[in-house]
N, CA, C and O atoms as CSV, one atom per row, in Angstrom:
chain,resi,resn,atom,element,x,y,z
A,1,MET,N,N,-2.379,0.161,2.324
A,1,MET,CA,C,-2.311,-0.629,3.523
A,1,MET,C,C,-2.296,-2.094,3.155
A,1,MET,O,O,-2.739,-2.492,2.077
A,2,ILE,N,N,-1.787,-2.873,4.056
A,2,ILE,CA,C,-1.863,-4.315,3.900
A,2,ILE,C,C,-2.769,-4.802,5.020
A,2,ILE,O,O,-2.439,-4.680,6.199
A,3,GLU,N,N,-3.914,-5.355,4.637
A,3,GLU,CA,C,-4.919,-5.800,5.600
A,3,GLU,C,C,-4.930,-7.310,5.688
A,3,GLU,O,O,-4.782,-8.018,4.691
A,4,ARG,N,N,-5.108,-7.780,6.903
A,4,ARG,CA,C,-5.286,-9.216,7.081
A,4,ARG,C,C,-6.777,-9.498,7.110
A,4,ARG,O,O,-7.531,-8.866,7.849
A,5,GLU,N,N,-7.192,-10.466,6.287
A,5,GLU,CA,C,-8.581,-10.891,6.230
A,5,GLU,C,C,-8.608,-12.394,6.417
A,5,GLU,O,O,-8.405,-13.147,5.463
A,6,GLY,N,N,-8.854,-12.829,7.621
A,6,GLY,CA,C,-8.805,-14.257,7.920
A,6,GLY,C,C,-7.385,-14.760,7.805
A,6,GLY,O,O,-6.501,-14.332,8.546
A,7,TRP,N,N,-7.166,-15.682,6.859
A,7,TRP,CA,C,-5.840,-16.273,6.666
A,7,TRP,C,C,-5.103,-15.657,5.492
A,7,TRP,O,O,-4.031,-16.137,5.121
A,8,HIS,N,N,-5.651,-14.600,4.894
A,8,HIS,CA,C,-5.036,-13.987,3.717
A,8,HIS,C,C,-4.792,-12.502,3.944
A,8,HIS,O,O,-5.384,-11.883,4.827
A,9,PHE,N,N,-3.907,-11.948,3.127
A,9,PHE,CA,C,-3.572,-10.529,3.187
A,9,PHE,C,C,-3.978,-9.862,1.878
A,9,PHE,O,O,-3.894,-10.462,0.807
A,10,THR,N,N,-4.418,-8.616,1.983
A,10,THR,CA,C,-4.823,-7.827,0.824
A,10,THR,C,C,-4.026,-6.532,0.817
A,10,THR,O,O,-3.926,-5.850,1.838
A,11,LEU,N,N,-3.463,-6.198,-0.327
A,11,LEU,CA,C,-2.739,-4.945,-0.519
A,11,LEU,C,C,-3.716,-3.943,-1.115
A,11,LEU,O,O,-4.332,-4.217,-2.145
A,12,ILE,N,N,-3.864,-2.774,-0.473
A,12,ILE,CA,C,-4.843,-1.773,-0.894
A,12,ILE,C,C,-4.159,-0.413,-1.012
A,12,ILE,O,O,-3.474,0.025,-0.088
A,13,CYS,N,N,-4.345,0.249,-2.147
A,13,CYS,CA,C,-3.830,1.610,-2.317
A,13,CYS,C,C,-4.646,2.542,-1.426
A,13,CYS,O,O,-5.875,2.556,-1.493
A,14,ASP,N,N,-3.962,3.316,-0.597
A,14,ASP,CA,C,-4.656,4.221,0.319
A,14,ASP,C,C,-5.272,5.419,-0.388
A,14,ASP,O,O,-6.073,6.136,0.211
A,15,HIS,N,N,-4.918,5.651,-1.643
A,15,HIS,CA,C,-5.478,6.801,-2.354
A,15,HIS,C,C,-6.655,6.401,-3.246
A,15,HIS,O,O,-7.736,6.975,-3.119
A,16,CYS,N,N,-6.472,5.433,-4.144
A,16,CYS,CA,C,-7.548,5.055,-5.083
A,16,CYS,C,C,-8.278,3.780,-4.671
A,16,CYS,O,O,-9.285,3.419,-5.281
A,17,GLU,N,N,-7.782,3.098,-3.646
A,17,GLU,CA,C,-8.374,1.874,-3.093
A,17,GLU,C,C,-8.292,0.670,-4.035
A,17,GLU,O,O,-9.057,-0.284,-3.893
A,18,HIS,N,N,-7.359,0.714,-5.004
A,18,HIS,CA,C,-7.102,-0.455,-5.851
A,18,HIS,C,C,-6.630,-1.593,-4.943
A,18,HIS,O,O,-5.781,-1.384,-4.076
A,19,GLU,N,N,-7.179,-2.798,-5.139
A,19,GLU,CA,C,-6.847,-3.938,-4.290
A,19,GLU,C,C,-6.150,-5.049,-5.063
A,19,GLU,O,O,-6.490,-5.347,-6.208
A,20,VAL,N,N,-5.168,-5.651,-4.406
A,20,VAL,CA,C,-4.534,-6.877,-4.885
A,20,VAL,C,C,-4.708,-7.866,-3.743
A,20,VAL,O,O,-4.201,-7.644,-2.644
A,21,GLU,N,N,-5.423,-8.955,-4.000
A,21,GLU,CA,C,-5.842,-9.850,-2.926
A,21,GLU,C,C,-5.115,-11.185,-2.907
A,21,GLU,O,O,-4.385,-11.557,-3.827
A,22,SER,N,N,-5.357,-11.877,-1.811
A,22,SER,CA,C,-5.011,-13.286,-1.630
A,22,SER,C,C,-3.525,-13.594,-1.550
A,22,SER,O,O,-3.030,-14.490,-2.233
A,23,PHE,N,N,-2.833,-12.861,-0.729
A,23,PHE,CA,C,-1.475,-13.240,-0.382
A,23,PHE,C,C,-1.552,-14.110,0.868
A,23,PHE,O,O,-2.279,-13.789,1.809
A,24,ASP,N,N,-0.811,-15.197,0.875
A,24,ASP,CA,C,-0.840,-16.096,2.025
A,24,ASP,C,C,-0.024,-15.560,3.193
A,24,ASP,O,O,-0.301,-15.887,4.347
A,25,GLU,N,N,0.971,-14.745,2.902
A,25,GLU,CA,C,1.835,-14.200,3.949
A,25,GLU,C,C,2.027,-12.703,3.729
A,25,GLU,O,O,1.983,-12.217,2.599
A,26,PHE,N,N,2.239,-11.990,4.814
A,26,PHE,CA,C,2.471,-10.549,4.766
A,26,PHE,C,C,3.654,-10.229,3.865
A,26,PHE,O,O,3.604,-9.280,3.083
A,27,GLU,N,N,4.718,-11.019,3.973
A,27,GLU,CA,C,5.928,-10.793,3.190
A,27,GLU,C,C,5.678,-10.918,1.690
A,27,GLU,O,O,6.347,-10.251,0.901
A,28,GLU,N,N,4.727,-11.761,1.282
A,28,GLU,CA,C,4.377,-11.885,-0.134
A,28,GLU,C,C,3.769,-10.578,-0.651
A,28,GLU,O,O,4.059,-10.157,-1.770
A,29,ALA,N,N,2.938,-9.948,0.154
A,29,ALA,CA,C,2.340,-8.661,-0.229
A,29,ALA,C,C,3.418,-7.592,-0.359
A,29,ALA,O,O,3.391,-6.793,-1.295
A,30,VAL,N,N,4.362,-7.575,0.572
A,30,VAL,CA,C,5.460,-6.604,0.531
A,30,VAL,C,C,6.324,-6.842,-0.708
A,30,VAL,O,O,6.705,-5.887,-1.384
A,31,SER,N,N,6.630,-8.077,-1.007
A,31,SER,CA,C,7.431,-8.413,-2.185
A,31,SER,C,C,6.716,-7.993,-3.474
A,31,SER,O,O,7.337,-7.422,-4.370
A,32,PHE,N,N,5.417,-8.273,-3.567
A,32,PHE,CA,C,4.640,-7.858,-4.741
A,32,PHE,C,C,4.679,-6.344,-4.889
A,32,PHE,O,O,4.870,-5.823,-5.988
A,33,LYS,N,N,4.498,-5.650,-3.783
A,33,LYS,CA,C,4.494,-4.191,-3.779
A,33,LYS,C,C,5.803,-3.649,-4.342
A,33,LYS,O,O,5.791,-2.753,-5.186
A,34,LYS,N,N,6.905,-4.173,-3.893
A,34,LYS,CA,C,8.222,-3.699,-4.343
A,34,LYS,C,C,8.468,-4.004,-5.816
A,34,LYS,O,O,9.031,-3.177,-6.533
A,35,LYS,N,N,8.053,-5.178,-6.274
A,35,LYS,CA,C,8.295,-5.593,-7.657
A,35,LYS,C,C,7.399,-4.874,-8.659
A,35,LYS,O,O,7.716,-4.829,-9.847
A,36,ASN,N,N,6.283,-4.311,-8.194
A,36,ASN,CA,C,5.292,-3.745,-9.100
A,36,ASN,C,C,5.110,-2.239,-8.968
A,36,ASN,O,O,4.069,-1.705,-9.349
A,37,GLY,N,N,6.109,-1.553,-8.435
A,37,GLY,CA,C,6.106,-0.099,-8.445
A,37,GLY,C,C,5.262,0.583,-7.384
A,37,GLY,O,O,5.041,1.792,-7.458
A,38,TRP,N,N,4.785,-0.167,-6.397
A,38,TRP,CA,C,4.050,0.454,-5.303
A,38,TRP,C,C,5.041,1.164,-4.397
A,38,TRP,O,O,6.198,0.755,-4.298
A,39,LYS,N,N,4.594,2.227,-3.734
A,39,LYS,CA,C,5.441,3.001,-2.819
A,39,LYS,C,C,4.771,3.109,-1.452
A,39,LYS,O,O,3.548,3.027,-1.336
A,40,SER,N,N,5.581,3.290,-0.436
A,40,SER,CA,C,5.098,3.503,0.929
A,40,SER,C,C,5.584,4.851,1.417
A,40,SER,O,O,6.660,5.313,1.040
A,41,VAL,N,N,4.781,5.475,2.258
A,41,VAL,CA,C,5.194,6.725,2.874
A,41,VAL,C,C,4.666,6.735,4.306
A,41,VAL,O,O,3.556,6.276,4.577
A,42,LYS,N,N,5.472,7.262,5.207
A,42,LYS,CA,C,5.051,7.349,6.599
A,42,LYS,C,C,4.448,8.727,6.842
A,42,LYS,O,O,5.081,9.753,6.596
A,43,GLY,N,N,3.216,8.728,7.328
A,43,GLY,CA,C,2.534,9.957,7.698
A,43,GLY,C,C,2.485,10.081,9.216
A,43,GLY,O,O,3.032,9.242,9.932
A,44,LYS,N,N,1.840,11.112,9.692
A,44,LYS,CA,C,1.725,11.326,11.137
A,44,LYS,C,C,0.909,10.230,11.816
A,44,LYS,O,O,1.121,9.931,12.992
A,45,SER,N,N,-0.030,9.628,11.071
A,45,SER,CA,C,-0.908,8.618,11.663
A,45,SER,C,C,-0.543,7.187,11.289
A,45,SER,O,O,-1.286,6.260,11.610
A,46,GLY,N,N,0.595,6.991,10.610
A,46,GLY,CA,C,1.017,5.641,10.250
A,46,GLY,C,C,1.508,5.553,8.820
A,46,GLY,O,O,1.778,6.567,8.176
A,47,TRP,N,N,1.621,4.325,8.329
A,47,TRP,CA,C,2.131,4.076,6.982
A,47,TRP,C,C,1.006,4.048,5.975
A,47,TRP,O,O,-0.098,3.593,6.275
A,48,PHE,N,N,1.291,4.545,4.759
A,48,PHE,CA,C,0.354,4.545,3.650
A,48,PHE,C,C,1.004,3.858,2.458
A,48,PHE,O,O,2.208,3.985,2.239
A,49,GLU,N,N,0.195,3.124,1.686
A,49,GLU,CA,C,0.660,2.403,0.503
A,49,GLU,C,C,0.004,3.008,-0.734
A,49,GLU,O,O,-1.172,3.372,-0.706
A,50,PHE,N,N,0.778,3.115,-1.832
A,50,PHE,CA,C,0.271,3.697,-3.070
A,50,PHE,C,C,0.617,2.817,-4.257
A,50,PHE,O,O,1.756,2.375,-4.405
A,51,CYS,N,N,-0.387,2.564,-5.110
A,51,CYS,CA,C,-0.140,1.812,-6.342
A,51,CYS,C,C,0.723,2.663,-7.272
A,51,CYS,O,O,0.958,3.842,-7.007
A,52,CYS,N,N,1.186,2.062,-8.349
A,52,CYS,CA,C,2.087,2.785,-9.255
A,52,CYS,C,C,1.420,4.005,-9.888
A,52,CYS,O,O,2.120,4.948,-10.258
A,53,ASN,N,N,0.104,4.021,-10.024
A,53,ASN,CA,C,-0.596,5.176,-10.589
A,53,ASN,C,C,-0.726,6.332,-9.592
A,53,ASN,O,O,-0.828,7.489,-10.000
A,54,CYS,N,N,-0.722,6.036,-8.318
A,54,CYS,CA,C,-0.951,7.059,-7.298
A,54,CYS,C,C,0.320,7.474,-6.553
A,54,CYS,O,O,0.252,8.300,-5.644
A,55,SER,N,N,1.450,6.928,-6.912
A,55,SER,CA,C,2.682,7.225,-6.173
A,55,SER,C,C,3.396,8.455,-6.733
A,55,SER,O,O,4.615,8.454,-6.905
A,56,THR,N,N,2.627,9.495,-7.014
A,56,THR,CA,C,3.209,10.758,-7.484
A,56,THR,C,C,3.703,11.562,-6.286
A,56,THR,O,O,3.180,11.397,-5.183
A,57,PRO,N,N,4.683,12.414,-6.471
A,57,PRO,CA,C,5.181,13.218,-5.360
A,57,PRO,C,C,4.085,14.055,-4.684
A,57,PRO,O,O,4.089,14.213,-3.464
A,58,GLU,N,N,3.154,14.586,-5.475
A,58,GLU,CA,C,2.091,15.420,-4.916
A,58,GLU,C,C,1.176,14.620,-3.982
A,58,GLU,O,O,0.856,15.066,-2.880
A,59,ILE,N,N,0.773,13.463,-4.429
A,59,ILE,CA,C,-0.124,12.618,-3.614
A,59,ILE,C,C,0.598,12.129,-2.375
A,59,ILE,O,O,0.040,12.157,-1.278
A,60,MET,N,N,1.849,11.676,-2.541
A,60,MET,CA,C,2.587,11.168,-1.390
A,60,MET,C,C,2.851,12.265,-0.362
A,60,MET,O,O,2.794,12.001,0.839
A,61,ASP,N,N,3.136,13.481,-0.803
A,61,ASP,CA,C,3.340,14.610,0.128
A,61,ASP,C,C,2.076,14.897,0.916
A,61,ASP,O,O,2.137,15.213,2.105
A,62,GLU,N,N,0.932,14.789,0.257
A,62,GLU,CA,C,-0.360,15.002,0.928
A,62,GLU,C,C,-0.532,14.030,2.105
A,62,GLU,O,O,-0.994,14.427,3.175
A,63,TYR,N,N,-0.163,12.769,1.907
A,63,TYR,CA,C,-0.323,11.766,2.936
A,63,TYR,C,C,0.753,11.853,4.015
A,63,TYR,O,O,0.529,11.386,5.132
A,64,ARG,N,N,1.885,12.423,3.723
A,64,ARG,CA,C,2.918,12.617,4.744
A,64,ARG,C,C,2.410,13.525,5.861
A,64,ARG,O,O,2.831,13.412,7.012
A,65,ARG,N,N,1.502,14.422,5.503
A,65,ARG,CA,C,0.944,15.363,6.484
A,65,ARG,C,C,-0.227,14.781,7.270
A,65,ARG,O,O,-0.664,15.373,8.258
A,66,LYS,N,N,-0.734,13.635,6.843
A,66,LYS,CA,C,-1.896,13.019,7.516
A,66,LYS,C,C,-1.476,12.200,8.707
A,66,LYS,O,O,-2.322,11.616,9.384
């Protein structure tokens, strides 16, 4: 997920909770995610973000059902 905390955004892996902090804009977090191997998947309850270590097909399929 990408969370807004005050004036900054934090990118958090929905599986292992690894955090990358202090983006000034939402788009900066999205750009970092794309450049660094993070993946997104849409589940029944919304979007989920996964770091490069957790973006395996098995884990992502699990969250597609959530």
